[in-house]
C-alpha positions as CSV (number, residue, x, y, z in Angstrom):
1,M,11.7,10.4,-32.3
2,D,10.6,7.0,-33.6
3,W,7.3,8.5,-34.9
4,L,9.3,10.6,-37.5
5,R,10.6,8.7,-40.5
6,I,13.3,10.3,-42.6
7,S,15.0,8.6,-45.6
8,R,17.7,10.8,-47.2
9,G,18.7,10.9,-50.8
10,D,20.6,13.4,-52.9
11,A,18.3,14.0,-55.7
12,P,16.5,17.4,-55.7
13,L,13.1,15.9,-54.6
14,V,11.5,15.7,-51.1
15,V,8.4,13.6,-50.8
16,A,6.3,14.3,-47.7
17,F,3.8,12.1,-46.0
18,P,1.9,14.1,-43.3
19,H,-1.2,11.9,-43.2
20,G,-0.1,8.3,-43.5
21,G,0.2,7.7,-39.8
22,T,-2.2,5.7,-37.6
23,D,-0.5,6.1,-34.1
24,L,-3.0,7.6,-31.7
25,A,-0.2,8.5,-29.2
26,G,-1.9,6.9,-26.3
27,L,-5.1,8.9,-26.7
28,D,-7.2,6.0,-27.8
29,A,-9.6,6.3,-24.8
30,R,-10.4,9.9,-25.6
31,F,-11.8,9.1,-29.0
32,V,-15.2,7.8,-29.8
33,S,-13.4,4.8,-31.2
34,P,-9.8,4.1,-32.4
35,W,-11.1,2.9,-35.7
36,L,-13.0,6.2,-36.3
37,A,-9.9,8.1,-35.3
38,R,-7.8,6.3,-37.9
39,R,-10.4,6.0,-40.7
40,D,-9.4,9.2,-42.6
41,A,-5.7,8.3,-42.9
42,D,-3.9,8.4,-46.2
43,W,-3.8,4.6,-46.2
44,W,-0.6,2.9,-47.4
45,I,0.6,6.1,-49.0
46,A,4.3,5.6,-48.2
47,G,4.2,2.1,-49.6
48,L,2.6,3.3,-52.8
49,Y,5.5,5.7,-53.3
50,D,8.2,3.4,-52.1
51,F,9.8,3.4,-55.6
52,V,11.0,7.0,-55.1
53,H,13.9,5.9,-52.8
54,D,15.4,4.1,-55.8
55,L,15.4,7.5,-57.6
56,G,17.3,9.2,-54.9
57,A,14.4,11.1,-53.4
58,T,14.3,12.1,-49.7
59,T,11.1,11.2,-47.8
60,V,9.8,12.7,-44.6
61,A,6.8,10.9,-42.9
62,T,5.0,10.9,-39.5
63,T,3.4,7.9,-38.0
64,I,1.1,10.0,-35.8
65,S,-2.5,10.0,-36.9
66,R,-4.0,13.2,-38.3
67,S,-6.7,12.9,-35.7
68,V,-4.0,13.6,-33.0
69,I,-2.6,16.6,-34.9
70,D,-2.8,17.5,-38.6
71,C,0.7,18.3,-39.9
72,N,-0.8,19.8,-43.1
73,R,-2.9,22.6,-41.4
74,D,-2.0,26.2,-40.7
75,P,-0.5,26.1,-37.2
76,S,-2.3,29.4,-36.5
77,G,-5.6,27.6,-36.8
78,A,-6.6,29.7,-39.9
79,S,-8.7,27.8,-42.4
80,L,-7.0,26.9,-45.7
81,Y,-10.4,26.8,-47.4
82,P,-12.5,29.6,-45.9
83,G,-16.2,28.9,-46.3
84,A,-15.7,25.2,-47.1
85,A,-16.0,22.2,-44.8
86,T,-12.6,21.0,-43.5
87,T,-10.9,19.8,-40.4
88,E,-8.8,21.6,-37.9
89,L,-5.1,21.6,-36.8
90,V,-6.4,19.3,-34.0
91,P,-9.5,17.8,-35.6
92,T,-12.7,17.4,-33.6
93,T,-14.6,15.7,-36.3
94,T,-14.1,13.1,-39.1
95,F,-14.2,14.1,-42.8
96,D,-17.9,13.2,-42.6
97,G,-18.6,15.5,-39.7
98,E,-18.9,12.8,-37.0
99,P,-17.5,13.8,-33.5
100,L,-14.1,12.3,-32.8
101,Y,-14.1,12.8,-29.1
102,A,-16.2,10.9,-26.6
103,G,-15.8,13.6,-23.9
104,A,-14.1,17.0,-23.6
105,L,-12.5,18.4,-26.7
106,P,-8.8,19.4,-26.8
107,D,-8.3,22.8,-25.1
108,A,-5.7,25.5,-26.0
109,D,-3.0,23.9,-23.8
110,D,-3.6,20.5,-25.3
111,I,-3.4,21.9,-28.8
112,A,-0.2,23.7,-28.0
113,A,1.4,20.6,-26.5
114,R,0.6,18.5,-29.5
115,R,2.0,21.1,-31.8
116,A,5.2,21.3,-29.9
117,T,5.5,17.5,-29.7
118,W,4.7,16.5,-33.3
119,F,3.9,19.4,-35.7
120,D,6.9,21.5,-35.0
121,P,9.5,18.7,-35.1
122,Y,7.9,17.3,-38.3
123,H,8.3,20.7,-40.1
124,A,11.7,21.3,-38.6
125,A,12.8,18.0,-40.2
126,L,11.1,18.9,-43.5
127,S,12.7,22.3,-43.6
128,A,16.1,20.9,-42.8
129,E,15.9,18.4,-45.7
130,I,14.8,21.1,-48.1
131,A,17.6,23.3,-47.1
132,R,20.1,20.5,-47.3
133,L,19.1,19.7,-50.9
134,R,18.7,23.3,-51.9
135,A,22.4,23.9,-50.9
136,I,23.5,21.4,-53.6
137,H,20.8,22.0,-56.3
138,P,19.5,25.2,-57.8
139,R,16.0,23.7,-57.8
140,V,14.2,21.4,-55.3
141,V,10.7,20.0,-55.7
142,V,8.6,19.3,-52.6
143,Y,6.0,16.8,-53.4
144,D,3.3,16.5,-50.7
145,A,1.7,13.1,-51.1
146,H,-1.9,12.5,-50.1
147,S,-4.9,10.3,-50.7
148,I,-8.6,10.3,-49.7
149,R,-11.8,8.4,-50.2
150,S,-13.4,9.0,-53.6
151,R,-16.8,10.1,-52.2
152,I,-17.2,12.4,-49.2
153,P,-20.3,14.5,-49.7
154,R,-19.4,16.9,-46.8
155,L,-16.2,17.8,-48.6
156,F,-17.0,17.6,-52.3
157,D,-19.7,16.7,-54.7
158,G,-19.7,13.4,-56.6
159,A,-16.6,11.3,-57.2
160,L,-13.2,13.0,-56.8
161,P,-11.0,12.9,-59.9
162,Q,-8.2,10.3,-59.6
163,F,-5.4,12.9,-59.6
164,N,-5.9,16.2,-57.8
165,I,-2.9,18.5,-58.3
166,G,-2.6,21.5,-56.0
167,T,-0.3,24.5,-56.5
168,N,-2.4,27.2,-54.8
169,G,-3.5,28.6,-58.2
170,G,0.0,28.3,-59.6
171,A,1.7,30.2,-56.8
172,T,3.8,27.4,-55.2
173,C,5.7,26.2,-58.3
174,A,6.8,27.1,-61.8
175,R,4.1,26.8,-64.4
176,E,6.4,24.5,-66.3
177,L,6.3,21.9,-63.5
178,E,2.5,22.2,-63.0
179,T,2.0,21.7,-66.7
180,A,4.3,18.7,-66.9
181,I,2.6,16.9,-64.0
182,A,-0.9,17.7,-65.3
183,G,0.1,16.4,-68.8
184,V,1.2,13.1,-67.3
185,C,-2.1,12.8,-65.4
186,A,-4.2,13.7,-68.4
187,A,-2.4,11.1,-70.5
188,S,-3.5,8.4,-68.0
189,G,-7.1,8.8,-69.0
190,L,-8.1,8.3,-65.3
191,G,-9.2,11.8,-64.6
192,H,-7.4,14.8,-63.1
193,V,-7.9,18.4,-62.1
194,V,-5.5,21.2,-61.2
195,N,-6.4,23.4,-58.3
196,G,-9.9,21.9,-57.9
197,R,-11.2,21.1,-54.5
198,F,-7.7,20.6,-53.2
199,K,-5.4,23.5,-54.0
200,G,-2.6,22.5,-51.7
201,G,-2.4,22.4,-47.9
202,W,-0.2,24.3,-45.5
203,T,2.9,22.3,-46.6
204,T,2.6,23.3,-50.2
205,R,1.7,26.9,-49.5
206,H,4.4,27.3,-46.8
207,Y,7.4,25.8,-48.7
208,G,6.5,26.6,-52.3
209,R,8.7,29.6,-53.1
210,P,9.6,29.4,-56.8
211,A,11.7,32.6,-56.7
212,T,14.0,30.9,-54.2
213,G,14.3,27.6,-56.1
214,V,11.8,25.6,-54.0
215,H,8.8,24.4,-56.0
216,A,6.0,22.6,-54.1
217,V,3.1,20.5,-55.4
218,Q,0.4,18.6,-53.6
219,M,-1.0,15.4,-55.1
220,E,-4.3,14.2,-53.7
221,L,-5.2,10.7,-55.0
222,A,-8.6,9.1,-54.9
223,L,-8.0,5.9,-53.0
224,R,-9.8,3.8,-55.6
225,G,-6.6,4.0,-57.7
226,Y,-4.7,1.7,-55.4
227,L,-7.1,-0.3,-53.3
228,A,-10.6,-1.7,-53.5
229,E,-12.8,1.1,-52.1
230,P,-16.1,-0.2,-50.8
231,D,-19.3,1.8,-51.4
232,T,-19.9,2.0,-47.6
233,V,-16.9,2.1,-45.3
234,T,-17.2,0.1,-42.1
235,A,-15.0,-1.2,-39.4
236,S,-15.2,-4.7,-41.0
237,N,-14.0,-3.6,-44.5
238,W,-11.8,-0.6,-43.9
239,P,-9.0,-0.1,-44.6
240,A,-8.8,-2.3,-47.7
241,P,-5.3,-3.7,-48.4
242,L,-3.0,-2.1,-50.8
243,D,-3.5,-3.5,-54.3
244,P,-0.4,-5.5,-55.3
245,A,-0.3,-3.8,-58.7
246,P,-2.1,-0.5,-58.5
247,V,-3.5,0.9,-61.7
248,I,-2.1,4.3,-61.0
249,T,1.5,3.3,-60.3
250,P,2.8,3.7,-63.9
251,T,1.3,7.3,-63.9
252,L,2.8,8.1,-60.5
253,R,6.2,7.0,-61.7
254,R,5.9,9.3,-64.7
255,V,4.8,12.1,-62.4
256,I,7.8,11.7,-60.2
257,D,10.0,11.4,-63.3
258,A,8.6,14.7,-64.5
259,A,9.3,16.4,-61.2
260,L,12.9,15.2,-61.2
261,H,13.4,16.2,-64.8
262,F,12.2,19.7,-64.0
263,A,14.4,19.9,-60.9
264,F,17.5,18.6,-62.6
265,S,16.9,20.9,-65.7
266,G,17.6,23.8,-63.4
267,E,21.2,22.7,-63.1
268,S,22.0,23.3,-66.8
269,A,19.9,26.4,-67.2
């Protein structure tokens, strides 16, 4: 499965990248345009966090575009944000509400096939890595890494804070971990929120079971923190390249350090 990228470490931290992929899996002709189908990717997210490998973290990533199937949605199709605009397990619109498909929408058989081909193997791999690390550490942190454009009126008002921490209202991790990460982000002076518009997707909510030693956190970054985000995104200016020295990198390093400190502290408790 060359679309599934796993890098194994032995530290008690798994960093997941469900939305960094741009592979349309041969479905290009079904979309209004390949560019539109790729536009809402979490651009360059794995490269931004490349430093975690040196710290012994395990990473799990898919190269498949979220427009083909979204590996961070409830597989039952239930909305994670009832009453709020969002996209589906197999999205039919962009974040801005534009139609993704030029013709017929994916039907139930198509959705089931995509789930079996990509969603289920991705989560089987993620589950296996969490179990492997949990077998050798009393605590494991699952850090679900995301990014999004700073302004998307259909999804949220105004400009999104730089750091958006999601723990589903504190249910998916110990308060100690949530507080430590929020403290690091607050100290950056770049703006942060805990359980604001993004409270954690299916990955965070599904795996975060503090009572069993698995603590999950979602981090949604505003893209302006690591690339030059244009006022109006077009096919000629998007995606912008990864900044060679992102302003948020020092803070992200401290966030990951805080997650590792929390996880390792469980071994001497």
